[in-house]
C-alpha positions in Angstrom: -39.1 -1.6 -8.0 -35.4 -0.8 -9.1 -34.3 2.6 -9.6 -33.9 3.3 -13.2 -30.5 3.4 -14.5 -29.5 5.9 -18.4 -28.1 3.7 -21.2 -26.1 5.3 -23.9 -28.1 7.2 -25.9 -28.9 8.6 -22.2 -27.0 12.1 -21.0 -25.3 10.5 -18.1 -25.5 13.7 -15.8 -28.9 12.3 -13.9 -32.2 14.4 -14.6 -32.2 14.1 -9.8 -32.1 16.7 -8.2 -29.8 16.5 -5.3 -31.5 16.3 -1.7 -31.8 14.9 1.2 -32.0 11.1 0.3 -28.2 11.7 -2.0 -26.9 12.0 0.7 -26.9 8.5 1.8 -24.5 6.9 -0.8 -22.2 8.3 0.5 -22.4 8.8 4.3 -23.1 5.5 4.4 -20.2 4.4 3.1 -18.2 6.3 4.2 -19.3 5.6 8.1 -18.9 1.9 7.3 -15.4 2.3 6.1 -14.2 4.9 9.5 -15.7 2.2 11.7 -14.2 -1.1 9.8 -10.8 1.0 9.8 -11.2 1.4 13.6 -11.7 -1.6 14.2 -8.3 -3.2 15.4 -6.9 0.0 14.0 -3.1 -1.1 15.9 -2.8 -5.1 14.2 -1.8 -6.4 17.9 0.3 -3.7 17.9 2.1 -5.0 15.4 3.9 -3.0 12.6 6.2 -3.9 9.1 8.2 -2.9 7.4 6.9 -0.4 4.6 5.8 1.3 7.6 8.6 1.3 9.6 10.1 3.3 6.9 7.1 5.7 6.3 7.5 6.0 10.6 11.0 6.8 11.1 11.4 8.9 7.6 8.2 10.8 8.7 10.3 11.3 11.9 13.0 13.6 10.0 14.3 17.0 10.3 12.5 18.8 7.2 16.2 19.1 5.8 17.1 15.5 5.6 13.8 13.9 4.5 14.6 16.2 1.9 18.0 15.4 0.8 16.7 11.7 1.0 14.1 12.3 -1.1 16.7 13.2 -3.9 18.5 9.9 -3.9 15.1 7.7 -3.2 12.0 7.6 -2.5 11.1 10.3 -4.4 7.7 8.9 -5.2 6.6 8.3 -1.9 7.8 11.9 -1.0 4.6 14.1 -1.0 3.0 11.1 1.5 6.2 11.4 3.1 5.7 15.2 4.2 2.2 14.5 4.8 3.2 12.9 7.5 5.7 14.6 8.3 3.1 17.0 9.3 1.1 14.7 11.3 3.9 14.1 13.6 4.4 17.3 14.2 1.0 17.7 15.5 1.0 14.4 16.9 2.9 11.8 17.3 0.8 9.5 18.3 2.1 6.0 17.1 0.9 3.1 15.9 -3.0 5.1 15.3 -1.1 9.0 14.0 0.9 6.6 11.1 -2.7 4.5 10.3 -5.3 7.1 10.4 -4.4 8.8 7.6 -5.4 6.0 5.6 -8.5 4.9 7.3 -9.8 8.6 6.3 -8.9 8.6 3.2 -10.1 5.1 2.6 -13.9 6.5 4.2 -13.4 9.3 1.3 -12.9 6.9 -1.2 -16.1 4.8 -0.3 -17.8 8.2 0.2 -16.6 8.5 -3.5 -17.6 5.8 -4.6 -21.0 6.1 -4.0 -21.2 9.2 -5.4 -20.3 7.4 -8.4 -22.9 5.0 -8.0 -25.3 7.3 -7.6 -24.8 9.7 -10.3 -24.8 6.8 -12.7 -27.9 4.3 -11.6 -29.5 5.7 -8.7 -28.6 6.2 -4.6 -29.2 2.3 -4.2 -27.0 1.0 -6.3 -24.1 3.4 -5.2 -24.9 2.9 -1.3 -24.1 -0.7 -2.2 -21.2 0.1 -4.3 -20.0 2.7 -1.8 -20.6 -0.1 1.0 -19.2 -3.0 -0.6 -16.1 -1.4 -2.1 -15.6 -0.7 2.3 -15.5 -4.5 2.6 -13.5 -5.1 0.4 -11.2 -7.2 2.1 -7.9 -5.1 0.0 -9.2 -2.2 1.3 -9.7 -2.8 4.5 -6.1 -4.3 4.6 -4.6 -0.8 3.3 -7.5 1.4 5.4 -4.5 0.3 8.2 -1.5 0.5 6.8 0.6 3.6 7.2 1.2 4.2 3.3 0.2 6.3 0.6 -1.9 3.6 -1.7 -5.8 4.2 0.6 -4.8 8.0 -0.4 -4.4 7.5 -3.7 -7.6 5.1 -4.4 -9.5 8.5 -2.4 -8.4 10.6 -5.3 -8.9 8.6 -8.1 -12.1 7.9 -7.3 -12.4 11.5 -6.6 -11.1 12.2 -9.6 -13.1 9.9 -11.8 -15.9 11.3 -10.2 -15.3 15.1 -11.3 -14.4 13.7 -14.7 -17.8 11.9 -14.8 -19.5 15.4 -14.3 -17.3 16.9 -16.2 -19.1 14.6 -19.2 -22.1 16.0 -18.4 -21.9 19.6 -17.9 -21.0 22.1 -20.6 -18.7 23.9 -17.2 -15.4 23.6 -17.7 -15.0 24.2 -13.2 -15.6 20.5 -14.0 -12.6 20.0 -15.8 -10.4 21.8 -13.9 -11.0 20.1 -10.6 -10.5 16.6 -12.5 -6.7 18.1 -13.8 -5.6 19.4 -10.0 -7.0 16.7 -7.8 -5.5 14.1 -10.5 -2.0 16.2 -10.7 -2.2 16.1 -6.8 -2.8 12.7 -6.1 0.2 11.6 -9.5 2.3 13.1 -6.8 1.3 11.2 -4.0 2.3 8.2 -5.8 2.2 8.5 -10.3 1.2 5.3 -10.7 -2.5 6.7 -10.5 -1.6 7.9 -13.8 -2.5 5.1 -15.1 -6.2 6.4 -14.2 -6.0 8.2 -17.9 -6.0 5.8 -19.8 -8.9 4.4 -18.2 -10.5 7.4 -18.8 -9.8 7.4 -22.3 -11.8 4.1 -22.9 -14.6 5.8 -21.5 -14.6 8.3 -24.4 -14.4 6.1 -26.3 -17.2 3.7 -25.4 -19.5 6.8 -25.0 -18.1 8.1 -28.1 -17.7 11.2 -26.3 -15.4 14.2 -28.0 -12.3 14.0 -26.0 -11.2 18.2 -25.9 -12.3 18.9 -22.7 -10.8 15.8 -21.1 -7.6 16.0 -23.7 -6.3 19.6 -22.2 -7.0 18.1 -18.6 -5.2 15.2 -19.2 -2.6 17.3 -20.1 -1.6 19.0 -17.9 -1.5 16.2 -15.2 0.9 14.6 -17.4 2.9 17.9 -17.4 2.8 18.5 -13.9 3.9 14.9 -12.7 6.7 15.1 -15.6 9.3 16.4 -13.1 8.5 13.9 -10.3 8.5 11.0 -13.4 11.8 12.4 -13.7 13.5 11.9 -10.4 11.9 8.5 -10.2 12.5 7.6 -13.1 16.2 7.9 -12.1 15.8 6.1 -9.2 13.3 3.1 -10.4 16.5 0.2 -9.8 17.0 1.2 -6.3 13.3 1.7 -5.4 11.9 -1.3 -7.4 15.0 -3.9 -8.4 13.6 -6.3 -5.8 10.8 -6.7 -7.9 10.8 -9.7 -10.1 8.4 -10.7 -13.2 4.4 -10.7 -12.7 4.0 -14.5 -10.7 1.8 -16.9 -12.1 0.1 -16.3 -8.3 -0.6 -12.8 -9.9 -1.5 -13.1 -13.2 -4.4 -15.2 -11.6 -5.4 -12.8 -9.4 -5.5 -10.2 -12.1 -7.4 -12.6 -14.6 -9.8 -13.5 -12.2 -11.0 -10.1 -10.7 -11.1 -9.4 -14.4 -13.5 -12.0 -15.2 -15.2 -11.2 -13.1 -15.9 -7.5 -14.0 -16.5 -8.8 -17.4 -19.1 -11.7 -15.7 -20.7 -8.6 -14.4 -20.9 -6.8 -17.3 -22.5 -9.0 -19.4 -25.5 -10.4 -17.9 -28.4 -8.4 -18.9 -30.7 -8.0 -16.6 -27.8 -6.9 -14.1 -25.6 -4.4 -16.3 -26.0 -1.2 -17.5 -24.2 0.1 -20.6 -23.1 3.2 -19.0 -21.9 1.8 -15.7 -19.9 -0.3 -17.6 -18.2 2.1 -19.7 -16.9 3.8 -17.0 -16.8 0.8 -14.3 -15.0 -2.1 -16.5 -11.9 0.2 -18.1 -11.4 1.7 -14.2 -11.2 -2.3 -13.0 -9.7 -3.5 -15.0 -7.1 -0.7 -18.0 -5.0 0.5 -15.3 -3.6 -2.7 -13.5 -4.0 -4.9 -17.0 -1.7 -2.2 -18.7 0.5 -1.9 -15.5 0.8 -6.3 -15.0 1.8 -6.0 -19.1 4.0 -3.5 -18.4 6.2 -5.1 -16.3 6.9 -8.7 -18.4 9.6 -6.2 -19.5 10.1 -3.8 -16.7 8.7 -5.2 -13.4 7.3 -2.8 -11.8 3.9 -4.6 -10.6 2.6 -4.4 -7.6 -1.7 -4.9 -7.4 -1.7 -2.2 -4.1 -0.1 0.3 -6.9 -2.9 0.0 -8.7 -5.5 -0.3 -5.5 -8.2 2.1 -6.8 -9.4 -0.8 -9.7 -11.4 -2.0 -7.6 -13.5 1.0 -7.4 -15.0 -0.3 -10.7 -15.2 -3.4 -9.3 -17.5 -2.2 -6.6 -19.5 0.0 -9.3 -20.0 -2.8 -11.1 -21.0 -5.7 -8.2 -23.2 -3.0 -6.4 -25.9 -2.7 -9.3 -26.0 -6.1 -9.4 -27.2 -6.2 -6.4 -29.5 -3.5 -6.6 -31.0 -5.7 -9.5 -31.1 -9.2 -7.9 -33.9 -8.9 -5.6 -36.3 -8.1 -9.2 -34.2 -11.4 -10.7 -34.7 -13.6 -7.6 -36.5 -12.4 -5.2 -36.2 -10.2 -2.2 -35.8 -13.8 -0.2 -32.7 -15.1 -2.1 -31.2 -11.7 -2.0 -31.4 -11.7 1.4 -29.7 -15.6 1.5 -26.8 -13.7 -1.1 -25.9 -11.1 1.3 -25.7 -12.9 4.2 -23.2 -15.0 2.5 -21.3 -12.3 1.2 -21.0 -10.8 4.4 -19.9 -14.2 6.4 -17.6 -15.1 3.2 -16.0 -11.7 4.5 -15.7 -11.5 7.3 -13.0 -14.8 7.7 -10.5 -12.2 5.4 -11.9 -8.9 7.5 -10.6 -10.9 10.8 -7.3 -12.1 8.6 -6.3 -8.6 7.9 -6.2 -7.2 11.1 -3.5 -10.1 12.5 0.4 -9.5 12.2 0.6 -12.2 10.1 -1.1 -10.0 7.3 2.1 -8.5 6.2 5.2 -10.0 5.1 6.8 -9.0 8.5 6.4 -7.6 11.9 8.5 -5.2 13.5 7.6 -4.2 15.9 7.6 -8.6 17.4 11.2 -9.0 16.1 12.2 -5.0 17.5 10.7 -6.4 21.0 12.7 -10.0 21.0 15.8 -8.2 20.6 15.0 -6.3 23.3 14.5 -9.3 25.2 17.6 -11.0 24.0 20.1 -7.9 24.1 22.2 -6.7 26.7 24.3 -2.5 26.1 27.0 -2.9 24.7 26.0 -6.6 22.4 27.3 -6.4 18.3 24.1 -6.3 16.2 24.6 -7.6 12.4 21.6 -7.5 10.0 21.7 -10.2 7.3 21.0 -8.7 4.4 22.0 -5.3 5.7 18.3 -3.8 4.3 16.9 -5.6 7.5 18.3 -2.0 9.3 14.4 -1.4 8.7 13.5 -3.2 11.4 14.8 -1.1 14.5 15.6 2.3 12.4 12.0 3.7 14.4 12.9 1.8 17.8 16.6 4.1 17.7 16.6 4.4 21.8 17.2 0.2 21.2 19.2 0.4 18.1 21.5 2.9 20.1 22.2 0.5 22.6 24.0 -2.0 20.4 27.7 -1.3 18.1 26.0 -1.5 14.7 29.1 -3.9 14.0 28.5 -3.2 9.9 27.2 -0.3 10.2 29.4 3.2 8.1 26.9 6.1 7.7 23.3 6.2 9.1 20.4 6.4 7.4 19.8 10.0 8.7 23.7 11.0 7.8 24.0 9.6 4.8 20.7 10.6 3.2 19.3 6.5 2.8 16.6 4.3 3.6 18.9 1.9 5.6 22.1 3.7 5.9 25.4 3.0 4.6 27.8 0.1 5.3 32.0 -0.7 6.0 33.7 -2.4 3.8 34.1 -6.1 4.2 37.6 -6.4 5.8 36.6 -3.6 8.4 33.3 -6.0 9.4 35.1 -9.0 9.8 37.3 -7.3 11.6 35.1 -5.3 14.1 33.0 -8.4 14.0 36.4 -10.6 15.5 36.6 -8.4 18.3 32.6 -9.0 19.5 32.4 -11.6 21.9 29.0 -11.3 22.0 26.3 -10.4 18.9 22.4 -10.9 17.7 21.9 -11.3 14.1 18.5 -9.8 12.7 18.0 -12.1 9.6 14.6 -13.7 7.4 13.3 -16.4 7.6 15.1 -19.9 6.6 14.5 -20.1 2.7 15.1 -16.8 1.8 17.6 -15.7 -1.3 20.9 -14.6 0.0 23.0 -11.8 -1.0 26.3 -11.7 -3.1 27.5 -8.7 -1.5 30.9 -9.0 -0.5 29.0 -8.1 2.9 27.1 -10.6 3.5 29.4 -13.2 2.3 31.6 -11.9 4.8 29.3 -11.5 7.5 27.8 -15.0 7.1 31.2 -16.9 6.7 32.8 -15.5 9.7 30.0 -16.2 11.8 30.4 -19.5 10.3 33.8 -19.9 11.5 34.6 -18.3 14.6 31.0 -18.3 16.3 28.2 -20.9 17.5 25.1 -20.2 17.8 23.8 -20.1 21.3 20.0 -19.1 20.9 17.2 -18.6 17.1 14.3 -17.1 18.0 11.5 -16.5 16.0 9.7 -13.1 15.0 6.9 -13.1 12.5 8.9 -12.3 9.1 12.3 -12.7 10.5 14.2 -14.2 13.1 17.1 -13.1 16.0 19.7 -15.6 16.3 21.9 -14.6 18.8 26.0 -15.5 18.4 29.2 -15.9 20.4 32.6 -16.4 20.0 34.1 -19.4 19.9 37.1 -19.5 22.8 40.3 -20.5 21.3 43.8 -18.7 20.8 42.9 -15.3 21.2 39.2 -15.0 21.8 37.9 -11.9 23.3 35.0 -14.3 25.1 34.3 -14.2 28.3 35.1 -17.5 29.5 32.1 -18.9 32.1 29.7 -16.7 30.2 28.9 -18.5 26.5 25.3 -18.4 26.3 24.1 -17.5 29.0 21.9 -15.0 29.9 23.7 -11.7 31.6 
């Protein structure tokens, strides 16, 4: 028999005394998420550019790290400080970089299970938490050295405290809600969009707003300093983003439509679950993608926590399906779902699941280079490909570098004037160029143009090796009057 669920005219707080049976919705999803997170954790020893930024920034001395945050990436500041502490305790490479995200994902899955239990009972809670852990996007960011899994865990547990506050007269739930949400907004300020989802839930339930309003105001006041600083950095931080593409709109609308469908099938839905889960699924990404028509800030991972809403709706639906279709059909549906998710689960554990593979590019540089070779980054921001390999970078002559990332308190360092870059390049017999794959837009900056022009006129290409998301190209100086090229070596490897 299905566990009864509450409707809008019944109290939100379940009349269920906590006991041993309520631990499964928390433990089962958490254990599953942990196992999935540890499975293939190093992704075949690959790392993509954003993770490389985390790795090298978190390894900077604390003073240099704080100076960086005053110029850029303040929105990730608390996360970088956390990772700085992690590496101070255990400098364990890729496992240390990603383990906090694994643990945060387990915590988030446990929170989804707790939410589902509170709303609809233990079995829907287990199913919701398990589904959340199985989502390909959840698995992807569980194995990524960025802040999004931590933000998701904080937003999910803040939602749980929000739900408990609605069903209780105690103020402690609202204090906890405000504190947790304030902290998670400092990890990434777009977590504040969950406030709009909660506001809509209150409207749908017809619940008084007073205590929530006080807590929400406290969150906004707490995050205001970060918002002010990051607003001044927005052009540097998010200048690479364009307006949402048709594919982004299609993905958002498809997921939203699935959530609406699950909430509108009477035998599979529950009005109270819908009132909490549907706003959580649609409102944060909906606000961000719509606002990005004016100011392009939308990236789906910024609101990853919205998937908790889909998991709650789907978990309740799966709980009710056996009563409607029979247990045999339910087992077939469950097996089909797992089979459908398996290819995606395998795919997110490959280097090709990310935009590039910094580790593969570094291995290619190590294979092709010799101490003293020149190196150019086209564009300059691709210097991040070697920043996590300082020993390798130090063996090469960075021809365009004026000040290192640490010295300049930037992510990729600052570059010399175009004329100086040309002079240094003309005096170098052999150069390794780290560049994007063919067909990518070319930066119109003077430094980038002089790199391309000088290489094209005075150098010849010897070798080009592609690594996922990038290329390493070897150039040697053409022989000619005044050339410093070494006769007899040319394109031969030394």
